[in-house]
C-alpha positions as CSV (number, residue, x, y, z in Angstrom):
1,X,0.0,0.0,0.3
2,X,1.7,3.7,-0.6
3,X,1.6,6.1,2.1
4,X,-0.1,9.0,1.7
5,X,1.9,12.0,0.3
6,X,3.2,14.4,3.3
7,X,1.3,17.5,3.9
8,X,2.6,21.1,2.9
9,X,3.8,23.0,6.1
10,X,1.0,25.2,6.2
11,X,-1.7,22.1,6.6
12,X,0.3,20.9,9.1
13,X,0.4,23.4,11.0
14,X,-3.2,24.0,10.5
15,X,-4.4,20.8,11.1
16,X,-8.1,20.0,10.8
17,X,-8.4,24.2,9.6
18,X,-6.7,23.7,6.6
19,X,-9.8,21.8,5.1
20,X,-12.2,25.1,6.2
21,X,-10.1,27.1,3.3
22,X,-11.6,28.2,0.4
23,X,-10.2,25.2,-2.2
24,X,-8.7,28.2,-4.4
25,X,-6.6,28.9,-1.0
26,X,-6.1,25.5,-0.2
27,X,-4.3,24.4,-3.8
28,X,-2.4,27.9,-3.2
29,X,-1.1,27.1,0.4
30,X,-0.3,23.5,-0.6
31,X,3.5,24.6,-2.6
32,X,5.7,23.0,-0.8
33,X,8.2,19.9,-1.8
34,X,5.6,17.0,-1.2
35,X,2.9,18.4,-4.4
36,X,6.4,19.6,-6.0
37,X,4.2,22.7,-7.1
38,X,5.9,26.7,-7.1
39,X,3.1,29.1,-7.0
40,X,3.4,32.9,-8.7
41,X,0.8,35.4,-8.3
42,X,0.8,38.6,-10.3
43,X,-1.4,41.5,-10.0
44,X,-2.0,45.0,-8.3
45,X,-1.5,46.7,-5.6
46,X,-4.3,49.0,-4.6
47,X,-2.8,50.5,-2.1
48,X,0.6,50.6,-0.3
49,X,0.4,53.0,3.0
50,X,2.6,53.9,5.8
51,X,2.1,55.8,9.1
52,X,3.5,58.9,10.1
53,X,6.6,60.7,8.9
54,X,8.5,59.1,12.2
55,X,8.1,55.6,10.1
56,X,10.2,56.5,7.0
57,X,13.6,56.2,8.5
58,X,12.7,52.8,9.6
59,X,11.5,51.6,6.1
60,X,14.5,52.8,4.6
61,X,16.8,51.1,6.7
62,X,14.8,47.7,6.4
63,X,14.7,48.3,2.3
64,X,18.1,47.5,2.4
65,X,17.4,44.4,3.3
66,X,15.0,43.4,2.0
67,X,12.4,44.1,4.4
68,X,9.4,46.2,4.5
69,X,8.6,48.5,1.3
70,X,10.3,52.2,1.7
71,X,6.8,54.2,-0.6
72,X,3.2,54.5,-0.7
73,X,2.0,54.5,-4.0
74,X,-1.1,53.2,-5.7
75,X,-1.9,51.0,-8.5
76,X,1.6,49.6,-8.2
77,X,1.8,46.5,-10.1
78,X,4.0,43.5,-7.9
79,X,4.5,39.9,-8.4
80,X,4.5,37.1,-5.3
81,X,7.1,34.2,-5.8
82,X,6.1,31.0,-3.5
83,X,8.3,28.6,-4.4
84,X,9.7,25.4,-1.8
85,X,13.1,24.3,-1.9
86,X,15.0,22.6,1.3
87,X,17.4,25.1,2.9
88,X,21.3,24.3,3.6
89,X,19.8,23.2,7.3
90,X,17.7,20.6,5.8
91,X,14.2,21.8,6.3
92,X,11.5,22.5,3.5
93,X,11.0,26.3,3.0
94,X,8.7,28.3,1.2
95,X,9.8,31.5,-0.2
96,X,7.2,34.8,0.0
97,X,9.0,37.2,-2.1
98,X,7.1,40.1,-3.2
99,X,8.5,42.4,-5.7
100,X,7.1,45.7,-6.0
101,X,7.0,47.6,-9.7
102,X,7.5,51.1,-7.8
103,X,8.4,54.6,-9.5
104,X,12.1,54.5,-9.4
105,X,12.5,51.1,-9.4
106,X,11.6,47.7,-7.9
107,X,11.4,47.0,-4.2
108,X,11.4,43.7,-2.7
109,X,10.2,42.4,0.3
110,X,11.5,38.8,1.3
111,X,10.3,36.0,3.7
112,X,11.1,32.9,4.1
113,X,8.9,30.1,6.0
114,X,9.3,26.9,7.4
115,X,7.4,25.3,9.8
116,X,7.9,25.4,14.0
117,X,9.8,22.3,16.0
118,X,6.4,21.6,17.0
119,X,4.9,21.7,13.8
120,X,2.0,23.8,15.3
121,X,3.1,27.2,13.5
122,X,4.8,28.4,10.6
123,X,8.3,30.6,11.4
124,X,8.7,34.0,9.1
125,X,12.5,34.9,8.3
126,X,12.4,38.0,6.9
127,X,15.7,40.0,4.6
128,X,18.1,38.5,2.7
129,X,19.8,37.4,6.1
130,X,17.3,36.4,8.1
131,X,18.4,38.7,11.0
132,X,14.4,38.9,11.9
133,X,11.8,36.1,12.7
134,X,8.4,36.3,13.5
135,X,6.3,33.8,14.5
136,X,3.0,33.4,12.7
137,X,-0.9,31.8,13.6
138,X,-3.0,30.6,10.4
139,X,-6.5,30.4,11.3
140,X,-9.1,29.7,8.8
141,X,-11.8,32.2,8.6
142,X,-16.0,31.5,8.6
143,X,-15.9,32.9,5.1
144,X,-13.0,30.8,4.4
145,X,-9.8,33.6,3.7
146,X,-6.9,32.8,5.7
147,X,-5.9,35.2,8.7
148,X,-1.8,35.1,9.4
149,X,-1.1,36.8,12.6
150,X,2.2,37.5,13.5
151,X,3.5,36.2,17.5
152,X,6.8,36.8,18.9
153,X,9.5,38.9,17.2
154,X,13.1,37.6,18.2
155,X,16.6,39.2,16.8
156,X,19.5,37.4,15.4
157,X,22.7,38.3,14.4
158,X,26.1,36.4,15.3
159,X,25.6,35.1,18.7
160,X,22.5,37.7,19.4
161,X,19.3,35.6,19.9
162,X,16.5,38.3,21.6
163,X,13.0,38.7,21.5
164,X,12.1,42.3,19.6
165,X,10.3,44.6,22.7
166,X,6.8,45.7,22.0
167,X,8.6,48.8,21.7
168,X,10.1,48.9,19.1
169,X,8.1,45.7,17.5
170,X,4.9,45.3,15.3
171,X,2.3,43.4,14.7
172,X,1.3,42.1,11.3
173,X,-1.9,41.1,10.3
174,X,-2.8,39.3,6.9
175,X,-5.9,38.3,5.3
176,X,-5.9,36.3,1.9
177,X,-9.2,35.3,0.5
178,X,-10.6,34.7,-3.2
179,X,-13.1,36.5,-4.9
180,X,-15.1,34.4,-7.4
181,X,-16.9,36.6,-9.1
182,X,-13.1,38.4,-10.4
183,X,-11.3,35.3,-10.2
184,X,-8.9,36.7,-8.3
185,X,-7.1,36.5,-4.8
186,X,-7.3,39.4,-2.3
187,X,-4.6,40.5,0.3
188,X,-4.5,42.7,2.5
189,X,-1.5,43.3,5.3
190,X,-1.5,46.0,8.6
191,X,1.7,46.1,10.6
192,X,0.5,48.2,14.2
193,X,3.1,49.3,17.1
194,X,1.2,48.9,19.7
195,X,2.0,52.3,21.3
196,X,2.7,54.1,17.8
197,X,-0.1,53.0,15.7
198,X,-0.3,51.8,12.2
199,X,3.0,51.7,10.1
200,X,2.5,50.0,6.8
201,X,0.3,47.8,4.6
202,X,-1.5,47.0,1.2
203,X,-4.2,45.4,0.0
204,X,-5.1,44.4,-3.4
205,X,-5.5,41.6,-5.6
206,X,-4.0,39.0,-8.4
207,X,-3.8,35.5,-9.9
208,X,-2.0,32.9,-9.7
209,X,0.1,30.2,-12.1
210,X,1.8,27.0,-11.1
211,X,4.4,24.9,-12.1
212,X,6.3,21.9,-11.3
213,X,9.5,23.1,-9.4
214,X,11.0,19.9,-10.0
215,X,11.1,21.2,-13.4
216,X,11.5,24.8,-13.2
217,X,14.1,24.8,-10.2
218,X,14.9,27.7,-7.5
219,X,16.0,30.9,-9.4
220,X,19.0,32.3,-8.7
221,X,18.3,35.5,-6.3
222,X,15.0,34.0,-4.7
223,X,16.8,32.3,-1.6
224,X,18.2,34.7,1.0
225,X,21.8,35.6,1.0
226,X,22.4,33.8,5.0
227,X,20.0,31.4,6.1
228,X,18.9,30.9,9.9
229,X,19.4,27.9,12.0
230,X,17.4,29.1,15.3
231,X,14.0,28.1,15.4
């Protein structure tokens, strides 16, 4: 008897809740080494917004490592690449690399996701050098959409491994759904600091195509420059 295929890291983290997602979301978040599928989304961000002026230096600094987006705008074309691969530590990883076609040149917001050691949540490593890591908690909503909320954030550099304090940290909330009437995925992201309020966000829509990653492989530049072993 043939053993069942391994589940994607998102299905594993969500358990039975995964089956409550809209079928299009279930396929999109089934990308992984077991399915052999990669997913590329192309669409338009209706709006990319920032909080007060105090946010801009932090966004500009983060953008040097492909974390966050330093410019606001409307009707911004973008691409998101979700490609599974085994990282240098042998962990199944799925890229969430977003490229925004902003005036003045494209900007990237990179994340690589792995399953937590306990298998009950996803770990989100941010940027080109994975200095920042966040716990992600995934939940299916009654309408079949997916709600993702960030938990603890940690900063790692060399021997340093510290929790990011609430004063300078933020909570991210991501809602992804499928609009059957338009045949498009919708995405809404808000990043909020407990004391300073809304910092950054975007909302838009996109369509996706799937590809056999065993045939296409992982394109150069999609993986981070440095990978972090600490979970």
